[in-house]
C-alpha positions as CSV (number, residue, x, y, z in Angstrom):
1,M,-24.8,-62.5,21.0
2,V,-22.9,-61.6,18.1
3,Q,-19.7,-60.1,19.6
4,K,-19.2,-56.5,18.6
5,T,-16.4,-55.8,17.1
6,V,-14.5,-52.1,17.9
7,L,-11.7,-50.9,15.3
8,I,-9.1,-48.3,17.0
9,I,-6.9,-45.9,15.0
10,E,-5.0,-44.5,17.1
11,D,-0.4,-43.7,16.7
12,D,0.1,-43.5,20.1
13,K,1.3,-47.2,21.2
14,H,0.3,-46.9,24.7
15,I,-3.4,-45.6,24.9
16,A,-4.1,-47.8,21.6
17,E,-2.7,-50.9,24.1
18,L,-4.6,-49.5,26.6
19,L,-8.1,-49.0,24.9
20,R,-8.1,-52.6,23.7
21,M,-7.2,-53.7,26.9
22,Y,-10.5,-52.0,28.2
23,M,-12.6,-52.7,24.9
24,E,-11.7,-56.3,25.6
25,K,-12.2,-56.8,29.0
26,D,-15.7,-55.4,27.9
27,G,-16.4,-58.3,25.3
28,Y,-15.3,-56.2,22.4
29,H,-13.2,-57.6,19.3
30,V,-11.1,-55.1,18.9
31,R,-8.4,-54.5,15.6
32,A,-6.5,-51.4,15.7
33,A,-4.4,-49.7,13.3
34,G,-1.2,-47.0,13.7
35,N,-1.9,-44.9,10.8
36,G,-5.2,-43.8,8.5
37,R,-4.7,-45.8,5.2
38,D,-3.9,-49.1,7.2
39,G,-7.5,-48.2,9.5
40,L,-9.7,-47.6,6.0
41,K,-7.7,-51.1,5.6
42,L,-9.3,-53.1,7.7
43,F,-12.2,-51.2,8.3
44,A,-13.1,-52.5,4.7
45,E,-11.9,-56.1,6.1
46,E,-13.9,-56.2,9.5
47,E,-16.8,-54.2,9.0
48,P,-16.6,-52.8,12.5
49,S,-19.6,-51.9,14.9
50,I,-17.3,-49.1,15.8
51,V,-14.8,-46.7,15.2
52,L,-12.4,-45.1,17.4
53,L,-10.7,-42.3,15.4
54,D,-7.6,-40.9,16.9
55,L,-7.9,-37.0,14.3
56,M,-3.8,-36.3,14.1
57,L,-2.9,-39.5,12.8
58,P,0.6,-39.5,10.1
59,G,-0.2,-39.4,5.9
60,L,-4.0,-40.0,5.9
61,D,-5.7,-38.0,8.9
62,G,-8.5,-38.5,11.3
63,W,-10.7,-35.9,9.0
64,E,-10.1,-37.5,5.8
65,V,-10.8,-40.7,7.6
66,C,-13.6,-39.9,9.0
67,K,-14.7,-38.6,5.6
68,E,-13.9,-42.2,3.5
69,I,-16.0,-44.2,6.3
70,R,-19.1,-41.9,6.3
71,A,-18.8,-42.0,2.2
72,Q,-19.6,-45.9,3.2
73,G,-22.4,-45.8,5.5
74,K,-23.7,-45.1,8.7
75,T,-21.0,-46.9,11.1
76,P,-20.7,-45.0,14.3
77,I,-17.3,-43.3,14.9
78,I,-16.3,-41.8,18.4
79,M,-13.2,-39.4,17.9
80,I,-10.3,-39.5,20.6
81,T,-8.5,-36.2,20.3
82,A,-6.3,-33.8,21.8
83,K,-8.1,-31.1,19.8
84,T,-10.1,-30.2,22.1
85,E,-11.3,-26.3,20.5
86,V,-14.7,-25.7,20.0
87,F,-14.4,-25.5,16.4
88,D,-12.7,-29.2,16.3
89,K,-15.5,-30.5,17.6
90,V,-17.9,-29.0,16.0
91,Q,-16.5,-29.7,12.6
92,G,-16.4,-33.8,14.0
93,L,-19.6,-34.0,14.5
94,E,-20.6,-31.9,11.5
95,M,-18.3,-34.4,9.3
96,G,-20.5,-37.5,10.9
97,A,-18.5,-38.6,14.2
98,D,-21.6,-39.6,17.0
99,D,-19.4,-38.5,19.8
100,Y,-15.8,-36.1,20.1
101,I,-14.3,-37.1,23.3
102,G,-10.6,-35.2,23.9
103,K,-7.4,-36.1,25.6
104,P,-6.8,-37.3,28.4
105,F,-9.5,-38.9,28.6
106,D,-11.5,-41.8,31.3
107,M,-11.8,-44.8,30.4
108,K,-14.5,-46.3,32.1
109,E,-15.8,-42.4,30.4
110,V,-15.0,-43.8,27.1
111,L,-16.4,-47.4,27.7
112,A,-19.8,-44.8,28.7
113,R,-19.7,-43.4,25.3
114,V,-19.1,-46.8,23.7
115,H,-22.0,-48.3,25.5
116,A,-24.4,-44.7,24.6
117,V,-23.6,-44.6,20.7
118,L,-23.6,-48.1,20.1
119,R,-27.7,-48.0,21.7
120,R,-28.7,-45.6,19.6
121,V,-27.5,-47.4,16.8
122,N,-28.8,-49.8,17.3
123,G,-32.8,-48.9,18.8
124,E,-31.5,-49.8,22.1
125,D,-31.1,-46.6,23.6
126,K,-32.6,-47.0,27.0
127,P,-30.8,-43.8,28.6
128,R,-28.2,-44.9,31.8
129,R,-30.3,-41.9,34.1
130,L,-31.2,-42.5,37.5
131,S,-33.7,-39.6,39.4
132,F,-34.4,-39.3,43.0
133,D,-35.5,-35.9,44.7
134,K,-34.2,-33.1,43.9
135,L,-30.6,-35.2,42.5
136,V,-30.0,-36.6,38.4
137,V,-27.0,-38.8,37.5
138,D,-27.0,-38.7,33.7
139,M,-24.0,-41.7,32.9
140,D,-24.6,-41.0,29.2
141,S,-23.8,-37.0,28.8
142,F,-21.7,-37.3,32.6
143,Q,-23.7,-34.8,33.8
144,L,-24.5,-34.7,37.4
145,T,-28.2,-32.0,38.3
146,V,-27.9,-31.1,41.8
147,N,-31.5,-29.1,43.3
148,D,-31.4,-28.4,39.4
149,Q,-28.1,-27.1,39.5
150,A,-25.3,-28.6,37.0
151,V,-22.4,-29.9,39.2
152,D,-19.0,-29.8,37.7
153,T,-18.4,-33.8,38.6
154,P,-15.3,-35.9,38.0
155,P,-16.0,-39.0,35.7
156,K,-14.9,-41.4,39.1
157,E,-17.4,-39.9,41.3
158,M,-19.9,-39.9,39.1
159,E,-19.3,-43.7,38.2
160,L,-19.4,-43.9,42.6
161,L,-22.4,-42.4,42.6
162,F,-24.3,-44.3,40.0
163,F,-23.3,-47.5,41.1
164,L,-24.5,-47.0,44.6
165,A,-27.7,-45.5,43.5
166,S,-28.2,-48.3,41.0
167,S,-29.3,-50.2,43.8
168,P,-30.4,-48.1,46.9
169,N,-30.3,-49.4,50.5
170,R,-27.5,-52.6,49.6
171,V,-24.5,-52.1,51.3
172,F,-21.1,-52.6,49.3
173,T,-17.8,-53.2,50.8
174,R,-14.7,-50.7,49.9
175,N,-13.4,-53.3,47.9
176,Q,-16.2,-54.2,45.9
177,L,-16.3,-50.2,45.0
178,L,-12.4,-50.5,44.1
179,D,-13.6,-53.6,41.8
180,E,-17.0,-52.1,40.2
181,V,-15.9,-48.5,39.9
182,W,-12.2,-48.6,39.8
183,G,-11.9,-52.1,37.6
184,F,-8.9,-54.3,38.0
185,D,-5.6,-51.7,36.7
186,Y,-6.3,-49.5,40.4
187,F,-3.4,-50.9,42.7
188,G,-3.5,-48.3,45.3
189,D,-5.6,-48.9,48.7
190,S,-9.4,-49.0,49.9
191,R,-9.6,-45.1,51.3
192,T,-9.7,-43.7,47.6
193,V,-13.5,-44.6,48.2
194,D,-13.6,-42.8,51.5
195,V,-12.4,-39.4,49.5
196,H,-14.5,-40.0,46.6
197,V,-17.0,-40.6,48.8
198,K,-16.1,-36.9,51.3
199,R,-16.1,-35.3,47.4
200,L,-19.5,-36.2,47.1
201,R,-20.8,-35.6,50.4
202,E,-19.7,-32.4,49.8
203,K,-21.8,-31.7,46.8
204,L,-25.0,-33.3,47.7
205,E,-25.2,-32.6,51.3
206,G,-28.6,-31.1,52.7
207,V,-30.3,-30.9,49.1
208,S,-32.8,-33.8,50.0
209,G,-34.1,-35.7,53.0
210,E,-35.2,-38.6,51.0
211,W,-32.2,-40.0,50.2
212,T,-28.3,-39.6,51.6
213,L,-24.6,-41.4,51.1
214,K,-24.4,-43.7,54.4
215,T,-21.8,-45.3,56.5
216,V,-22.2,-48.5,57.3
217,W,-19.7,-48.7,60.3
218,G,-17.4,-52.0,59.6
219,V,-18.1,-52.5,56.2
220,G,-18.5,-49.9,53.7
221,Y,-21.4,-47.6,52.0
222,K,-25.5,-47.8,50.8
223,F,-27.0,-45.0,48.9
224,E,-30.0,-44.8,51.3
225,S,-33.9,-43.9,50.1
226,H,-36.4,-43.1,52.2
227,A,-38.7,-42.3,49.4
């Protein structure tokens, strides 16, 4: 498999390094630029698979960079910016951006959006969407639907529920869940899993008799399906 290249155009060095670290861990080749002109130069050299683009760049801003990239082809662009007003989002999408993520962001959400955009442009659009009785977990839109009602759910809770529900009736230890959902950057203790499961249960309690988030005492948790 050919390694995909991600081009990060971001002037905040901390954010750029965080994006680089996660993208490389996920198997991507990464190049980064701290301003728009250098970003366009790297774009021409690297022909990346996808561009993560900040809007508020020194010199040539993200709007202009997006315009230049889009004039050259259909390379997917995800705008990552603190400008989160509806007008800015609409403008970004109308200019040709494929997605728009506001700062501050959760890295798992960024990775999910990158995966979704690349699947779409490569004709591999297989939505990460799970459906059970009165429950839909949609990771492409980061939307939880319970009993036909959208439920506001933080990214980590969504990731945890999706991971458990992807393997119905399989038991996972707290440490396994920390590794898979929180990743290498998490240094807290396993009780955070308990807290997130508790919050999910509050959202899901009493909705269906065909599935449940079950505690396996002395081991961990599982998404138990009776269907």
